[in-house]
C-alpha positions in Angstrom: 220.3 92.1 226.8 217.6 92.5 224.2 216.2 96.0 223.9 212.7 95.0 224.9 211.4 98.5 225.3 212.0 102.1 225.1 213.4 102.1 228.6 216.6 100.2 227.9 217.0 102.0 224.6 216.9 105.3 226.5 219.5 104.3 229.0 221.9 103.4 226.2 221.4 106.8 224.5 221.8 108.7 227.7 224.7 106.9 229.2 227.5 109.4 229.1 230.3 107.0 228.2 228.3 105.2 225.6 226.8 108.1 223.7 229.7 108.3 221.2 228.8 104.8 219.9 226.1 106.2 217.7 228.2 108.8 215.9 228.2 106.7 212.7 224.7 105.2 213.0 224.6 103.3 209.7 226.8 101.8 207.1 225.6 103.7 204.1 228.5 104.8 202.0 229.6 108.3 201.0 232.6 107.5 198.9 233.9 111.0 198.7 234.3 111.4 202.5 234.1 108.5 204.9 234.4 105.1 203.1 238.1 105.1 202.6 238.8 106.4 206.1 236.1 104.6 207.9 238.4 102.0 209.6 240.4 104.8 211.0 237.4 106.9 212.1 235.8 104.0 213.7 238.9 103.4 215.8 239.0 107.0 216.7 235.5 107.0 218.0 236.5 104.6 220.7 239.3 106.8 221.7 238.6 110.5 221.0 237.3 113.0 223.5 234.8 114.4 221.1 234.2 111.9 218.2 236.3 112.7 215.2 239.7 113.9 214.2 240.7 115.0 210.8 243.4 117.4 209.7 242.8 120.8 208.1 243.5 122.2 204.7 245.5 125.4 204.3 243.5 126.2 201.2 240.3 125.9 203.3 241.4 128.1 206.2 238.9 130.9 206.4 237.3 129.7 203.1 234.7 131.9 201.4 231.9 130.9 199.1 230.9 127.3 198.4 232.8 124.4 197.0 230.3 124.0 194.1 231.0 127.5 192.9 234.5 126.4 191.8 233.6 122.9 190.8 232.4 121.0 187.8 229.9 119.2 190.1 226.5 120.5 191.0 225.3 120.3 194.6 222.3 118.4 195.9 219.3 120.3 194.6 217.5 120.0 197.9 220.0 122.4 199.5 219.5 126.1 199.8 222.7 128.1 200.2 223.1 131.7 201.4 225.7 134.2 202.6 225.1 137.2 204.8 226.8 140.6 204.3 229.0 139.9 207.3 230.4 136.8 205.6 228.5 134.1 207.6 227.2 131.3 205.3 224.2 129.1 205.8 222.8 126.0 204.2 219.2 124.7 204.7 217.8 121.3 203.7 214.2 120.1 204.3 213.9 116.6 205.7 211.0 114.8 207.4 212.8 112.3 209.6 212.5 112.6 212.5 209.1 114.1 212.0 208.4 117.6 213.1 212.0 118.1 214.4 214.7 120.5 213.1 218.4 120.1 213.5 220.5 123.3 213.9 224.2 123.3 213.7 226.9 126.0 214.1 230.0 124.9 212.3 233.1 126.8 213.3 235.9 126.0 210.8 238.5 125.9 213.4 239.9 123.4 215.9 243.0 122.3 217.7 245.3 122.9 214.8 244.4 126.6 214.9 245.8 126.8 218.4 249.2 128.3 219.2 251.7 126.4 221.4 250.4 128.3 224.4 246.7 127.5 223.6 246.9 123.7 223.3 243.5 122.4 224.4 241.8 125.8 224.4 239.6 125.1 221.4 238.0 122.2 223.2 238.0 124.0 226.5 236.1 126.9 224.9 233.5 124.4 223.5 232.7 123.4 227.0 232.5 127.0 228.2 229.8 128.0 225.8 227.4 125.8 227.7 228.3 127.8 230.9 227.0 131.2 230.2 226.2 133.4 227.2 224.4 136.7 226.7 220.9 135.3 226.8 221.5 132.2 228.9 223.3 132.9 232.2 225.3 130.3 234.0 223.4 127.1 234.8 220.3 128.0 232.7 221.1 126.6 229.2 220.9 122.9 229.9 217.7 123.3 232.1 216.1 125.3 229.2 216.9 122.5 226.7 215.4 119.9 229.1 212.3 122.0 229.7 211.4 122.1 226.0 212.0 118.4 225.5 215.7 118.1 224.5 218.0 115.6 226.2 221.5 116.9 227.1 223.7 114.7 224.9 221.5 113.2 222.2 219.8 116.5 221.3 222.2 119.2 222.3 225.9 118.6 222.1 229.1 119.7 220.5 232.5 118.3 219.4 235.9 119.7 218.7 238.3 118.1 216.3 241.6 119.1 214.6 239.9 121.6 212.2 236.3 122.1 213.3 234.1 122.8 216.3 230.5 122.0 215.7 227.5 122.8 218.0 224.4 120.7 217.6 220.7 121.3 218.5 218.0 118.9 217.6 214.9 120.9 218.3 211.8 119.1 219.7 209.5 120.7 217.0 209.5 122.9 213.9 207.5 125.8 215.3 208.7 129.3 214.6 209.2 130.2 218.3 211.3 127.0 218.9 213.5 127.6 215.8 214.0 131.2 216.7 215.1 130.3 220.2 217.4 127.6 218.9 219.1 130.1 216.5 219.4 132.5 219.4 221.4 129.9 221.3 223.7 129.4 218.3 224.1 133.1 217.8 225.1 133.3 221.5 227.7 130.6 220.9 229.0 132.7 218.0 229.4 136.0 219.7 228.0 136.0 223.2 230.3 133.8 225.4 230.6 135.2 228.9 233.7 133.2 229.9 233.3 134.2 233.6 236.5 133.5 235.6 234.7 131.4 238.2 233.1 129.3 235.5 236.4 128.8 233.8 237.9 127.6 237.0 234.9 125.3 237.7 235.0 123.8 234.2 238.7 123.1 234.6 238.0 120.1 236.8 235.5 118.7 234.2 238.0 119.1 231.4 240.7 117.2 233.3 238.1 114.6 234.3 237.3 114.1 230.7 240.9 113.7 229.8 241.3 111.2 232.6 238.1 109.3 231.6 239.1 109.0 228.0 242.6 107.8 228.9 243.2 104.2 227.8 245.9 102.0 226.4 244.5 102.3 222.9 244.3 106.0 223.2 247.9 106.2 224.3 249.1 104.0 221.5 247.1 106.0 219.0 248.5 109.3 220.2 252.1 108.1 220.1 251.5 106.6 216.6 250.2 109.9 215.3 253.2 111.7 216.8 255.5 109.4 214.9 253.6 109.1 211.7 253.1 112.9 211.3 256.3 114.1 212.9 257.1 117.6 211.5 253.5 118.6 211.3 250.9 120.2 213.6 248.9 117.0 213.5 251.6 115.4 215.7 251.5 118.3 218.2 247.9 119.3 218.6 246.1 116.5 220.4 242.5 117.9 220.8 242.3 117.5 224.6 245.4 119.5 225.0 248.2 119.4 227.6 247.9 119.4 231.4 250.2 122.4 231.5 247.8 124.6 229.4 244.6 123.1 230.9 245.7 123.8 234.4 246.5 127.5 233.8 244.0 128.4 231.1 242.1 131.6 232.0 239.4 133.9 230.6 242.0 135.9 228.7 243.5 132.9 227.0 240.1 131.5 226.0 238.8 134.9 224.8 242.0 135.3 222.7 241.1 132.2 220.7 237.4 133.0 220.7 237.8 136.4 219.2 240.4 135.2 216.6 238.5 132.2 215.2 234.8 132.7 216.1 234.1 135.2 213.4 231.3 135.3 210.8 233.5 134.6 207.8 234.6 131.3 209.6 231.1 130.1 210.4 228.5 128.0 208.6 225.0 127.6 210.0 223.4 124.3 208.9 219.7 123.6 209.3 218.1 120.3 208.4 214.6 119.3 209.3 210.9 119.4 209.1 210.2 123.1 208.6 209.8 125.7 205.8 213.0 126.8 204.2 211.9 130.4 203.9 211.1 130.5 207.6 214.5 129.2 208.7 216.2 131.5 206.2 214.4 134.6 207.6 215.3 133.6 211.2 218.9 133.0 210.3 219.2 136.5 208.9 217.4 137.9 212.0 219.8 136.3 214.5 223.1 136.2 212.6 222.7 139.3 210.4 223.7 141.7 213.3 227.0 139.9 213.8 229.8 142.3 212.9 232.0 141.5 210.0 235.8 141.3 210.5 238.2 143.3 208.4 241.4 141.9 209.9 242.8 138.7 208.5 243.4 135.7 210.7 246.8 134.1 210.6 246.2 130.6 209.4 248.5 127.8 210.7 251.2 126.2 208.7 250.5 122.5 208.8 254.0 121.5 208.1 255.4 118.5 206.2 256.3 114.9 206.9 259.6 113.4 206.0 259.4 111.6 202.6 262.2 109.1 202.8 263.6 106.4 205.0 262.2 103.6 207.1 261.3 104.2 210.7 260.3 101.9 213.5 257.9 102.7 216.4 257.6 100.5 219.5 255.5 101.0 222.6 254.9 98.5 225.4 251.3 98.7 226.6 250.4 95.6 228.5 246.9 97.1 229.2 246.1 96.9 225.5 245.5 93.2 225.8 246.9 92.4 222.4 249.8 93.4 220.2 249.3 95.7 217.2 251.5 95.5 214.2 251.3 97.9 211.3 253.1 98.7 208.1 252.4 102.2 206.7 253.5 104.8 204.3 253.1 108.6 204.8 253.7 111.4 202.3 253.0 115.0 201.5 250.5 115.7 198.8 251.5 118.2 196.1 248.7 120.5 194.9 247.4 119.6 191.4 245.7 122.6 189.8 244.6 120.4 186.9 242.5 118.1 189.0 238.8 119.0 189.1 236.5 117.8 191.9 235.0 115.3 189.4 238.3 113.8 188.6 239.3 113.9 192.2 236.1 112.1 193.2 236.7 109.4 190.6 240.3 109.0 191.8 238.9 108.4 195.3 236.6 105.7 193.8 239.7 103.9 192.5 241.4 104.2 195.8 238.4 102.9 197.7 238.1 100.0 195.2 241.7 99.0 195.8 241.3 99.3 199.5 238.2 97.1 199.4 240.1 94.4 197.6 243.0 94.5 200.0 240.5 94.3 202.9 239.1 91.1 201.4 242.6 89.6 201.2 243.3 90.5 204.9 240.0 88.9 205.9 241.0 85.7 204.1 244.4 85.7 205.8 242.9 86.2 209.2 240.5 83.3 208.6 243.3 80.8 207.6 243.9 78.0 210.1 246.8 79.0 212.4 246.8 82.5 211.2 248.9 84.8 213.5 246.3 87.6 213.1 243.0 87.8 214.9 242.0 90.9 213.1 243.4 93.0 210.2 242.5 96.1 208.3 243.7 98.2 205.5 243.0 101.9 204.9 244.3 104.8 202.9 243.2 108.3 203.3 244.2 111.8 202.5 244.1 114.5 205.2 242.4 117.3 203.3 244.6 117.2 200.3 247.9 117.8 202.3 249.0 114.6 203.9 248.5 111.0 202.9 248.6 107.8 205.0 248.3 104.2 203.9 248.3 101.5 206.5 248.1 97.8 207.1 247.1 97.2 210.7 246.8 93.8 212.4 246.0 92.5 215.9 248.0 89.6 217.2 249.5 88.0 220.2 252.9 89.0 221.8 254.7 86.0 220.5 253.4 86.3 216.9 254.3 89.9 216.2 257.1 88.9 213.8 255.0 86.4 211.9 252.3 89.0 211.6 254.8 91.6 210.2 256.1 89.0 207.7 252.5 88.3 206.6 251.6 91.9 206.1 254.8 92.6 204.2 254.4 89.7 201.8 250.8 90.6 201.3 251.8 94.1 200.3 254.6 92.9 198.0 252.3 90.5 196.3 249.8 93.3 195.5 252.6 95.7 194.4 254.3 93.1 192.2 251.4 91.1 190.7 248.4 93.2 191.3 244.9 91.9 192.0 242.7 89.5 190.1 239.6 90.1 188.0 237.4 88.1 190.4 238.5 90.4 193.3 237.6 93.4 191.2 234.2 92.0 190.4 233.4 91.4 194.0 234.5 94.9 195.0 232.4 96.4 192.2 229.4 94.4 193.4 230.0 95.5 197.0 230.3 99.2 196.1 227.4 99.2 193.7 225.2 97.5 196.3 226.0 100.3 198.7 225.3 103.0 196.1 221.9 101.4 195.3 221.0 101.2 199.0 221.8 104.8 199.5 219.4 105.7 196.6 216.6 103.4 197.8 216.8 104.5 201.4 217.3 108.2 200.8 213.8 109.1 202.0 214.5 107.6 205.5 217.7 109.5 206.2 217.7 111.2 209.6 218.3 115.0 209.9 221.4 114.6 212.1 223.0 112.2 209.7 222.4 114.6 206.8 223.7 117.6 208.7 227.0 115.9 209.6 227.4 114.8 206.0 226.9 118.4 204.8 229.3 119.7 207.4 231.9 117.1 206.7 231.8 117.7 202.9 231.9 121.5 203.3 234.8 121.4 205.8 236.7 119.2 203.3 235.8 121.8 200.5 233.8 119.2 198.7 230.5 119.5 196.9 227.5 118.0 198.8 225.9 115.4 196.5 222.6 113.6 196.8 222.5 109.7 196.7 221.1 110.0 193.2 224.0 112.3 192.1 226.5 109.9 193.7 225.0 107.0 191.7 225.1 109.1 188.6 228.8 110.0 189.2 230.1 106.7 190.4 227.9 104.1 188.8 229.1 104.4 185.2 232.7 105.0 186.3 232.6 101.8 188.5 231.3 99.7 185.5 234.2 101.0 183.3 236.9 100.7 186.0 239.6 98.3 184.8 241.9 96.0 186.8 244.9 97.9 185.4 243.6 101.2 186.8 243.0 99.7 190.2 246.4 98.1 190.3 248.1 101.4 189.3 246.1 103.2 192.0 247.1 100.8 194.7 250.8 101.2 193.8 250.4 105.0 193.9 249.3 104.8 197.6 252.8 103.5 198.6 255.6 106.0 198.9 259.3 105.9 199.8 258.8 106.5 203.5 257.8 103.4 205.4 256.7 103.2 209.1 256.9 99.9 211.1 254.9 99.8 214.3 254.7 97.2 217.0 252.8 98.2 220.2 251.0 96.5 223.0 251.6 93.4 225.1 254.9 92.3 223.5 257.9 93.3 225.6 261.0 93.9 223.6 262.9 96.0 226.1 265.0 93.2 227.5 266.5 92.1 224.2 270.1 92.7 223.2 269.0 95.2 220.5 267.0 98.3 221.0 263.3 97.6 220.2 263.4 99.9 217.2 266.6 98.2 215.8 264.9 94.8 216.4 261.9 95.9 214.4 264.0 97.3 211.5 266.0 94.0 211.4 262.8 92.0 211.3 261.4 94.1 208.5 264.6 93.7 206.5 264.3 89.9 206.9 260.6 90.1 205.8 261.6 92.1 202.7 264.2 89.5 201.8 261.8 86.5 202.0 260.8 84.7 198.9 257.7 86.2 197.2 255.1 83.6 196.4 252.0 84.5 194.3 248.7 85.2 195.8 246.3 82.2 195.6 242.9 83.3 194.4 239.9 81.8 196.1 237.2 80.0 194.1 234.0 81.9 193.5 231.0 81.1 195.6 227.2 81.2 195.2 224.3 81.8 197.5 221.7 80.5 198.1 223.1 77.0 197.8 220.4 75.0 199.6 217.5 73.7 197.7 214.1 75.2 198.4 212.3 73.2 201.1 209.6 70.8 199.8 207.3 71.0 202.8 205.2 74.1 203.1 203.2 75.2 206.2 199.7 76.7 205.8 198.2 79.6 207.7 195.9 78.2 210.5 194.9 81.4 212.2 195.1 85.2 211.6 194.9 87.7 214.5 194.6 91.4 213.6 195.9 94.0 216.1 194.0 96.9 214.8 195.3 99.4 217.4 198.8 99.1 216.2 198.1 98.0 212.6 199.9 94.7 213.0 199.0 91.1 212.2 199.9 87.7 213.7 199.7 84.5 211.7 199.8 81.0 213.2 200.9 78.3 210.9 200.0 74.6 210.9 203.5 73.6 212.0 203.6 75.9 215.0 205.4 78.8 213.2 204.3 82.3 214.5 204.7 85.2 212.1 204.2 88.8 213.3 203.9 91.5 210.6 203.8 95.3 210.7 204.0 97.4 207.6 205.4 100.9 208.0 206.4 103.8 205.8 209.2 105.1 208.1 212.0 103.7 206.0 210.8 103.3 202.4 212.2 100.2 200.6 213.7 98.7 203.8 212.6 96.0 206.2 213.9 94.3 209.3 213.2 90.9 210.6 213.9 88.8 213.7 213.6 85.1 214.4 213.3 84.1 218.1 213.5 80.6 219.5 214.7 78.6 222.5 215.6 79.8 226.0 218.9 81.5 225.4 221.2 82.1 228.5 218.6 80.5 230.7 219.3 77.2 229.1 223.1 77.3 229.5 224.5 74.1 230.8 227.9 75.7 231.5 228.7 79.4 232.0 230.3 80.9 228.9 228.5 78.8 226.3 226.3 81.7 225.3 229.3 84.0 224.9 231.2 81.6 222.7 228.2 80.6 220.7 227.4 84.2 219.9 230.9 84.8 218.7 231.3 81.4 217.0 228.4 81.4 214.6 229.3 84.6 212.7 232.9 83.4 212.5 231.9 80.1 211.1 229.6 81.3 208.3 227.1 78.5 207.3 227.6 74.9 206.4 228.1 75.4 202.7 230.2 78.6 202.9 232.6 79.8 205.5 232.5 83.4 206.7 234.6 84.8 203.9 232.9 82.9 201.2 229.5 83.9 202.5 230.5 87.6 202.4 231.8 87.2 198.9 228.6 85.6 197.7 226.5 88.4 199.2 228.7 91.2 197.9 226.1 92.5 195.5 223.4 92.6 198.1 222.6 94.9 201.1 221.0 92.3 203.3 222.6 90.8 206.3 221.7 88.5 209.3 223.4 88.3 212.7 223.0 86.0 215.6 222.6 86.9 219.3 221.9 85.1 222.6 219.5 87.0 224.8 218.6 86.3 228.4 215.7 84.0 227.5 216.0 83.4 223.8 218.2 82.9 220.8 217.7 85.4 218.0 218.7 86.0 214.4 218.1 89.5 213.3 218.3 90.8 209.7 217.8 93.8 207.6 217.7 94.6 203.9 216.0 96.1 201.0 212.4 95.3 200.0 213.8 93.8 196.7 215.9 91.4 198.7 213.1 90.0 200.9 213.5 86.5 199.7 217.2 86.7 200.2 216.7 87.6 203.9 214.5 84.5 204.3 217.1 82.3 202.5 219.9 83.7 204.8 217.8 82.9 207.9 217.0 79.5 206.6 220.6 78.6 205.9 221.7 79.8 209.4 219.0 77.7 211.1 219.1 74.5 209.0 222.7 74.4 207.9 224.8 76.0 210.7 228.5 75.7 210.9 230.8 75.0 213.8 234.3 75.3 212.4 237.4 74.4 214.3 239.4 77.3 212.9 236.7 79.7 213.7 236.6 78.4 217.3 240.3 78.9 217.6 239.9 82.5 216.5 237.1 83.0 219.0 239.2 81.8 221.8 242.1 84.0 220.8 239.9 87.1 220.5 238.3 86.3 223.9 241.7 86.0 225.5 242.7 89.4 224.1 239.4 90.9 225.1 239.7 89.7 228.7 243.3 90.9 228.9 242.2 94.3 227.9 239.3 94.3 230.3 241.3 93.1 233.3 243.5 96.2 233.0 240.7 98.8 233.1 238.2 99.7 235.8 235.4 99.7 233.2 236.4 96.2 232.1 236.6 94.8 235.7 233.1 96.2 236.3 231.8 94.0 233.5 233.9 91.0 234.6 233.2 91.1 238.3 231.1 94.1 239.3 227.9 93.1 237.5 228.0 89.6 239.0 228.4 91.1 242.5 225.3 93.2 242.0 223.4 90.0 240.9 224.3 88.1 244.1 226.9 86.0 242.3 224.6 84.7 239.6 226.8 83.4 236.7 224.5 84.8 234.0 225.5 88.3 234.9 228.9 89.8 234.1 231.3 87.5 232.3 232.6 84.0 233.4 236.2 83.6 234.5 238.5 83.2 231.5 240.0 80.0 232.8 236.5 78.5 232.9 235.7 79.8 229.4 238.9 78.2 228.0 237.9 74.8 229.3 234.8 74.8 227.0 235.2 72.8 223.8 233.9 73.2 220.3 231.9 70.0 220.7 230.2 71.4 223.8 229.1 74.5 222.0 227.9 72.5 219.0 226.1 69.9 221.1 224.3 72.6 223.1 223.3 74.8 220.1 222.7 72.4 217.3 219.4 70.9 218.6 218.1 74.4 219.4 218.7 75.6 215.8 217.2 72.4 214.4 214.2 71.8 216.6 213.0 74.8 218.7 209.8 76.4 217.5 210.3 79.7 215.8 208.6 83.1 216.0 209.4 85.5 213.2 208.6 89.2 213.2 208.9 91.4 210.1 208.6 95.2 210.2 209.0 97.8 207.4 208.2 98.2 203.7 207.4 94.7 202.3 204.8 92.8 200.3 202.7 91.0 202.8 201.6 88.2 200.5 205.2 87.5 199.6 206.3 87.4 203.2 203.5 85.0 204.1 204.5 82.7 201.2 208.2 82.8 202.1 207.6 82.1 205.8 205.5 79.0 205.0 208.0 77.8 202.4 211.3 78.3 204.2 210.1 77.4 207.7 207.3 75.0 206.9 208.8 71.9 208.6 207.6 70.9 212.0 209.8 71.9 215.0 209.1 70.1 218.3 211.8 71.4 220.6 211.3 71.6 224.4 214.3 73.5 225.8 213.8 74.4 229.4 215.2 77.3 231.5 213.8 79.4 234.3 214.9 82.6 236.0 216.3 82.6 239.5 215.6 84.5 242.7 218.5 87.0 242.8 219.9 88.1 246.2 220.9 91.7 245.8 223.9 92.5 248.1 222.2 95.3 250.0 224.5 97.0 252.4 227.6 95.3 251.0 230.6 96.7 249.3 232.9 95.3 246.6 236.3 96.9 246.6 239.0 95.7 244.2 242.4 96.8 242.9 242.7 96.8 239.2 246.3 96.3 238.0 247.1 98.8 235.3 250.2 100.5 233.8 249.3 104.1 233.3 245.6 104.6 234.0 244.8 106.9 237.0 241.1 106.3 236.9 238.7 104.8 239.5 235.2 103.6 239.0 232.6 104.2 241.6 229.1 102.7 241.5 226.3 102.9 244.0 223.3 100.7 243.2 219.9 100.0 244.7 217.6 97.0 244.1 214.4 97.8 242.2 212.1 95.2 240.6 211.6 93.1 237.5 210.4 94.3 234.2 206.8 93.1 233.9 204.9 95.8 235.7 205.4 98.2 232.9 203.8 101.1 234.7 206.4 100.7 237.5 209.3 100.1 235.1 208.5 103.3 233.1 208.5 105.3 236.3 211.7 103.8 237.5 213.3 105.0 234.3 212.1 108.5 235.0 213.3 108.2 238.6 216.7 107.3 237.2 216.6 110.4 235.0 215.9 112.6 237.9 218.8 111.2 239.9 221.0 111.5 236.8 220.2 115.1 236.5 220.9 115.8 240.1 224.3 114.1 239.8 225.1 116.1 236.7 224.7 119.2 238.7 226.2 118.0 242.0 229.1 115.9 240.7 229.9 117.5 237.4 228.9 121.1 237.6 229.3 121.9 241.3 232.3 119.8 242.1 233.9 119.4 238.7 234.9 116.0 239.9 233.7 113.9 236.9 233.0 114.3 233.2 229.9 112.1 232.8 228.2 110.6 235.9 225.2 108.6 234.8 222.3 106.7 236.2 220.0 104.1 234.8 217.5 101.4 235.9 217.7 97.9 234.4 214.9 95.6 235.2 215.2 91.9 234.5 212.8 90.1 232.2 213.7 86.7 233.5 214.6 86.8 237.1 211.5 87.5 239.3 211.7 90.6 241.4 215.2 91.6 240.2 216.2 95.0 239.0 219.0 97.4 239.6 219.1 101.2 239.6 222.7 102.2 239.5 224.7 105.5 239.6 228.2 105.3 238.1 231.1 107.8 238.0 234.7 107.7 236.8 237.0 109.8 238.9 240.4 110.4 240.5 241.3 107.5 242.8 241.8 109.8 245.8 238.2 111.1 245.4 236.6 107.7 245.0 235.5 107.1 248.6 234.1 110.6 248.9 232.2 110.3 245.7 230.7 107.0 246.7 229.4 108.7 249.8 228.0 111.5 247.6 226.3 109.1 245.3 224.7 107.3 248.2 223.7 110.6 249.8 222.1 111.8 246.6 219.9 108.6 246.6 219.1 109.1 250.3 218.1 112.7 249.8 215.9 111.7 246.9 214.2 109.0 249.0 213.6 111.4 251.9 212.8 114.5 250.0 210.6 115.6 247.2 211.0 115.6 243.4 209.9 119.0 242.3 207.6 119.6 239.3 210.5 121.4 237.6 212.8 118.4 238.0 210.1 116.0 236.7 209.5 118.2 233.7 213.2 118.3 232.9 213.4 114.5 233.1 210.1 113.8 231.3 210.0 116.2 228.4 213.1 114.9 226.7 211.7 111.4 227.3 208.4 112.3 225.5 210.3 113.8 222.6 212.4 110.6 222.3 209.3 108.4 222.3 207.7 110.4 219.5 210.9 109.8 217.5 211.2 106.2 218.5 207.8 105.0 217.6 208.5 106.1 214.0 211.3 103.6 213.6 211.2 100.0 212.5 213.7 99.1 215.2 211.2 100.1 217.9 208.3 98.1 216.5 210.5 95.0 215.9 212.6 94.9 219.0 210.3 96.5 221.6 206.9 95.3 220.5 206.7 92.4 218.1 209.8 90.4 218.9 208.8 87.4 221.1 205.3 88.8 221.6 203.9 85.3 221.1 205.4 84.4 224.5 204.8 87.9 225.9 201.6 89.3 224.3 201.5 92.2 226.7 204.3 93.9 224.6 201.6 94.7 222.0 199.3 96.3 224.5 202.1 98.3 226.0 202.9 100.0 222.7 199.4 101.6 222.7 200.0 103.3 226.0 203.7 104.3 225.9 203.3 108.0 225.2 200.1 108.6 227.3 201.5 106.6 230.2 204.7 108.5 230.4 202.9 111.8 229.9 200.7 111.0 232.9 203.6 110.5 235.3 203.2 112.6 238.5 205.7 113.8 241.0 203.9 111.8 243.7 204.6 108.5 241.9 208.3 109.3 241.5 208.5 110.3 245.2 206.9 107.1 246.2 209.3 105.0 244.2 212.3 106.9 245.5 211.1 106.3 249.1 210.5 102.6 248.4 213.8 101.8 246.6 216.5 104.3 247.4 216.8 103.7 251.1 220.5 103.9 252.2 220.4 100.4 253.9 219.5 98.9 250.5 222.4 100.4 248.6 225.4 98.4 247.5 228.8 99.9 246.5 231.4 98.9 243.9 234.8 100.6 244.3 237.4 99.8 241.6 240.8 101.5 242.1 243.8 101.3 239.9 247.1 99.7 241.1 250.3 100.1 239.2 251.6 96.9 237.7 255.0 95.8 238.8 
């Protein structure tokens, strides 16, 4: 669904099991840390209990000083570094986005790898406990305090534990001295003031186990087993961050305090402050709050990471039918010998070479995936070094059960081609263009970086013992080196990433257990056959060019101009019916976003599933003159991109890019609309990916909620949830093309542009590229939805290992278009969310992240749903459903207190202040489709004042109206072991 307003945007941010999605909020490249490992990290985000996992460095254990003090590189000049007498270090950076907010972070350079065998899981357990009582914030008071001053639990105050770090985050609602001082007091309490009361330890145990259960998935299980095999012989294989049931079930105050006192010490802490406040003020307050911490004279015993085996070929097999697909990988693992002669500059430039080689190999895998009848539906390549001690290089592909051997053969021959013959000059040129475009974008968008992004970059670099560089410094370092980089150097670097020890992995839906050979023997035999196959040379693809279409000859003229002075926006109506909405902003210098809206979207579906397939097919197909791979190659030197979505009541192309690429954005939009592609090979890939997606979803309670639960709450309407797979597979390429082609060609367009652009240039480009008449008349209307009040959907979900149930209790609300009501329904949902946090999570310890949100339809009259959702133990599901329903009933019959309203409302107001200073808000929540819905523009002028004016009486009235027990519907999804 389109993010029409702040309300949906908020529910996405607050939803407990979705919050991790935003951990890497953009694609800007930091070569020295994330780019080479990004494919791995992105996969971990979907699996990990607390965002990221990287291994530690023995040389960095209890490090002192700063990386730049022993380096030939200078740090970002915007940073202020300092060290207190007790050994605690701090770094401060002024930054003005979000405006008037300050991010404070306590970085403990210790994680699960610092645990003993008896402490497995204690580092993460302790992270939880610091929210449950400290010297200045007794039990139950900290979260409420954050909420009262405008901080949302999750987006603004959170923490994560990884292998080698534990980081506590506060994004303060303002930069006033009092607020910063109180925030630093909280961090100082984390550092030294943990209460660790026995009753709180016991209560939190249920939450930890619930988190472990909630994060359990087939992909997580495969990942964990993979790590255990790949890094056998090291602590990485033995120290899963969440820990073991044995330790978690018996951990007590003494065990937690043992770890706390050993590793939470001033000489192992870095305070990072980034935001809109004076550096001197923050520095004074850091000294005030952290100066009294006592220094430690004893030396902590740092862990021995261990070493991996460096020879031999090993096979790993794991049958996981819940995964929905089969994964095949070919990897190499090795120990990294210290090299005293390598400076940080030479190391950084070495990483540039590795990233370039990885980029080229990624291109090759994309090409192989896109080939007709390719056995792979997705493939990736990455190589990374775990803090200078361990190396891993990996080909990884997704396939079907019957094609695992073909996939292994393809990966092996692709590797051998690169090792034997190297890459081509054209591939190197494309990679250089791609990397240079990212470096340029970093420089041009530096002023719009968000404080939390900067803070995590600083923390990441410091924890990897690397110098923190500015985008300009990275360009100065990498730019000239990239230009001089030769093909011979890249080929040599790629070969250096492969070592004697090889790992073959096959996991997922393929069942090899009934074969005559052991699965591992079968894999080794298959790999031996692959190695013996004839090696054919890589066939290089022809170079491509974009734009390839001639500039249109017809040009539309401006017929009418409407100025919206209140929001400083403009609307232009052209002679051919084109509508153009413009708003210039300075939030993100040198960047702009645009959207083109047309047609009726899902409302115009002639068969269920067309929208889903169309949305997947167009990106896979590329454009008429260039397939997907060719288009990406042609755009390698640019930062601009355009993507297609199907919304409830419209089709949309959204794009973003740099100001200097404004015309390119219009050319991309023009090509997608006037020269679309519907390729048969792309359609075949879409069907395969869809089958894999459905197979995975059918084996999880969360997936079945999307497949069947959403449609139940919509009275069976086919536009909600997902259509049955068997119906989806009956759809043909011709049906998708015949449905979508006339829409792309004929439907009137409304274009919105927000950001830093030249207004006269945009007006000229719009009239030029979209000047032809469009006379479409696609129809589609919403329906009257019959919410299943008083009904219950109870289903068994066949799964192999998951022991997780999903419980949802929902109430019918109303549609979107009474914005005053919709805003208050979102606050009502926040109040109920907070009550469930206390009742279900904190009091019972029965779930990790119960959540509540209201979703009001923009197309179906009178339809909206306020739902509460929890993941829990199956034997608690029925009782929890009753508690969710009771919580709604109590809210309907009782009174929302002013304190509750304040805790719900203040974080919302803070988020609004941030949100209205983003291009995304003005594009997606205000201007987009405002030609058909002009009230969107008026709403933007009242969003802050209207929310601020909400009274308890209004929330009580809505609760009494909508949360009556007889109106509630229940969804109960319980796991059932597969035979």
